[in-house]
N, C-alpha and C positions, 0 to 999 in steps of 0.2 A: 629843527624844530619836530615840539611835540606836536600831531593835527589827530582832531578826531577820528577815532574810529580804531579799533586799538589791533596791535599783535600780541603776539606770546611771548615777545621779548618782556612787554612789563612784568605778565605773569613768572616767567623764571624769573624777574626779578626780586620779587617778594619771596619765591622760595629760599634762592638764595639768601633772602636775611633769615629765613628762617633756619636755614640749614649750617648758617656760620654761627656756630655762637662762640667763638673767640677770636679778639681782636686778630690775631695771627691769623686764623682759615679766612677770615674777610679781609686781608689784604690780600692775602696769596690768590684767593677769586677775583676782586677788584682787579689782580694786575690783566686779569683778562676780558677788561671789557673794551677793550679797544675793536672790537670786531662787529661788523654788520653784517647781518643776516638776512638772504631775501625773501619773504613770506610769501608762499603763494597757496597756502592752504594749511589748516589749524593742524590737524594731527602732525602736520609734517613738519609746520613751522614749532613747534613745540618741540617734537624730537631734536630739530638740528639746536636749538636754540639752549634745550637741555646737554647735547652731547658739549658746543661750547664750552660755555660754564660748568660742567663737569658735576651732574647734578645728582642728587642720590635720593628719589622721591618729594613728598610734600609734608617734612613735619606737622604743618597745619592739620590734617588728620589723626593724627597718633594720637593715643592714650592719655596724651599730658595737653593736651590743649582740648579746650579751654582749661587754664589752667588756677583752681580756683583753692584758699585755704577757709575750713572754716573756724567760725570764732573760738570754739572749746580748742581744737589742735592751735590759734596762734595764742592765745592765754596761757598756754603749756611753754611755750616756747615763748614767753618774755625773757626768760630767766636768760635764753640766749642774746637777745638783745639784738632782735632782726629790725631790721632799718623800716617802718612804716612810715609810707607817705599816705597823709589825708588829703583826698582832692576836694574837699569840702568848700565853704566857703567861713571867709575866717569869722564872723561870727558865729556860724557852724561848730568851728573847730574852738572859739572862746568857748561857748559854753558846755562845754563836754566831750575830750577825746580821750584815745588810748596812751598812755604814760611812753611818752618819749615820741611820740608821733610825730611827724615832720610835716607843717602846715604848706603844702605847696601847691596850688591852683594848674589844670589842665596846663593850660594855656602858658604856662612858667615854667614847663616841665623840661622842652627843648632845653631850655637856657641852664636852667638847673642842672641839669645833665653833663653838659656841657662842661660844666664846673664843680662836678665832684665826680663825673663816668670812672677813675679808679679806685674809691672808697664805694661805692654803690657796686661797681660791680667785682668785688672782692667780698662783698656780704652774702655769709650763706642762702639766706633770702629776704628778697626785696618784696612787700605786702603793700598794695594800694586799697586804702579803705576808702569810703564815700558813706552816704547817707543807705540806699538801697542795691549794691551790688552792682547797676549799670552802667553805671560812667568807670567806676573802678575797673569793670573789666574789659570796658571800650580802651582804656587808659593801658591796660598791660597789654591786650592786643596790640596793641600799636608800637610798646617798648618789646615784644615780644620778636614785631617785625623786623625792628631794630636789631636782632642777637640779641636781646636783655633775657637771658634761660633762663636766669632765678627767679624773674613778675609775677605774682602770683595775685591774683582780686582776693577780698577779701567777700567770703558767701553771704548773699543777705544784705551787705556792708554792715554800717553800724547797729542798725536795725537788731542784728542777730546778737551785736555787742551788747545793746543797752536796751531795757524797756522803755526808757525814755525817748530814745531813736525812733524803735518802731512804731511809738504811739503819733508822730510827724510823719511817718514815710509812710509805710509799707501799710499800716491799718485803714493809713485812710484813700492808698490806692486801689484797693482790692474792689470787686462789682463784680455781678452777676447781670447787666443790664440790656447787653444781646445775646442769653443765651437761647432767648426764642429766636432768631436769624441766622441762625447756624444751618451747616451744610451737610452731606453724607457724601455729595456725589463727587466724585476722583477727579479732578484737573487736569489737561494735559497740558506737557512742558512744551513749549512754542519752539519754532524752528526757529539755527541760530540767523541772528541778524546784522550782525558787527560788532567790531567790541568798542568801547568806547576809548581808546586810545592809537595812536598806531603811529611804528616805530621801526624801521630798522635796524637804528642804532641802538647797539647794549649800553654804550658808553652813553648819550642822550640818554634813555631809561634811567639809567643811574642814577644823572643827575636828575629828570624828572623824581625820580624815588623819595630822593635826598630832600626837596624841600614841597613834596607835597606830604611830607611825614610833617614836615614841621607847621604845616599848614593846615591839617587837621586837627592838634591840640589847640592851634588858636581860635578856630571853627565853634561854633555852640552846639552843647550835643545834638544830633539828630532825632530827637522826639518827633514821635507821631501820638498823638492817641486813639483811644479805640473807639469816640463819635469820628473824628474825622474820617479814619479807616471806614468802619460801616455808612457813615455817610454818603462818601466822595470813594465807595473801592474800582471806581473805571479807571477814575487817577492816579491808580497804582497797581505794578507787579505786584503782588501778594505773596511773600515764601512764607510758608509753615515749613519748620528747620525742628521738624520731630518724627518721635517712633509711627509706623504705618496704621498701628491696633489705635494711638492714640488720635490721627489724624480722620481715618474711617467712623471714630468714636462724633465726629462733630468740628468744625473749621470755619473757618471766617467766607463765605458766598466767592469763589474763584482762586482762591487761594491754591497755588502749586505746592505739593509737597518737595523734599528734598532731605533724600536723609544723612542725617550729623555723619559727619565722620568720611564723607562720602562729596563734599560739595567742593573746598576747597584748593585748588589746586587739581582737580581733576578736570581737564578740557572739555571732556565729551558733557558733563553738566556744567560748567559754566558756556558755555557754548547757547546754553537757552537761555540765557537771562539776557532782559536786552538791555541796549545800550540809552534810548532813548527815553525811557519813562525812570520813574525815580521808582525805588525796592522798599518796601516794605519786610522786613525781616519780624520774624514773631516763634518765641519757645515758648515754656511755660512759663517762663519767672525774667522775661527781658535781659538775662546776661548773658545766656551761650548766644541770643541773636547781637549782642554786646560785640563780643569776640568777632560774630559773623560780617557783622556792620565796616569794623573797622579792615578787616580785610579786603571787601569787596570796595570800601572809601579809596582808599590805600588804590586800588587798581584800576580807579577812574569810574565806576559805579554810582551814581546816584541812590546812594544806601541808606535808608532808614531805619530803626529801633521803635515798636511797636512798646510803649512806656509797659512794664510789669506783664505784659506777655500775655498771655492767659487767663493770666488774676486780672487782670483788669477787664474781665465781661466774661467770662465762665465758671468765675469761684466756687460758686454754689457746685455746678457740674463737675469740678474738680474734687469738691472734695468729698461727693456722691459716690464716684467711681476712684477712689484712690486706692482699695485693694486692687480692685480688677484692674485697671490700667497705669497705676503706680505714678498718677499726677504729684505735682511738685506745690499745692496749692500753700500760700504763707498762710502759717501759724503759728500759734505761742509758743509748737513747739520747736521752732525755730530762735527763739527769743531767750537770751540768757540776760543779768546783769551781773555783768560787769563792771569793776568801776571803771569812772572816769577822771579823767584829771584836769583840773582849769587854771 
């Protein structure tokens, strides 16, 4: 039985999913899941689980994660016929999509994958696309958490593919409404207060992982908007997932910075996340945050994505400091005018 408040078996289970890139490797590691671990301390527990599962690091923090493909690169790739899954609504798909793209709603992906796993696994590249890149990033992260190593999300989504989509998505999302409310002081990471799930059985956690993975596709996308976060900041633990110099330049009041490529699977860092409070993750565009949120939700956290990230509340500041701090504001530079099929 899964009990609230976690051990490190869940984290190891997630890391196993990242590390196992082939069905054979996954099968080999799953054969080891009849082991029971007694967890007494965070670091010791993680070490024991990693030893049992024969783990090697946390691929979630390597250079291939997050896994994006830009519109220009995808356009050049079309002659090789990559598999493209369009996770927008049926109406949005009908209004215009990339030639050859297949319409599959996020909730239908587990079933679609089960029916087409062999074909999808053999594809050189599997690209997930949506309107703005965030839902696609979330879906891609969940696929990669289930050992789908050829999955990528289209950066900035269909907004980067065609200007008509940009006009209805990203161009309406950018805002500078909360620039005057930014803070520059550094918030301290909290002390360990428990984990969101607890089980000392590896087999039990593997079963939980399988069911939770399917459930996350069926749930609505976990977005919150800037107005909610700034108005009700005390209700959330706010995670700034960005560089230190950008954080110091101005962040949401109370936000705690976590260094990119140093959080997921890092027991010292993850031990500072609260198990009993909603976590809002934000980055420049919401796309990196979508990857992080998928990981955290699979681990049992109540994590949410700040919709469109910093672009949704400090766009003018990002534009002004783009050269000095390499912010990623959405501009027409990201927009192409590649053809749409109907």
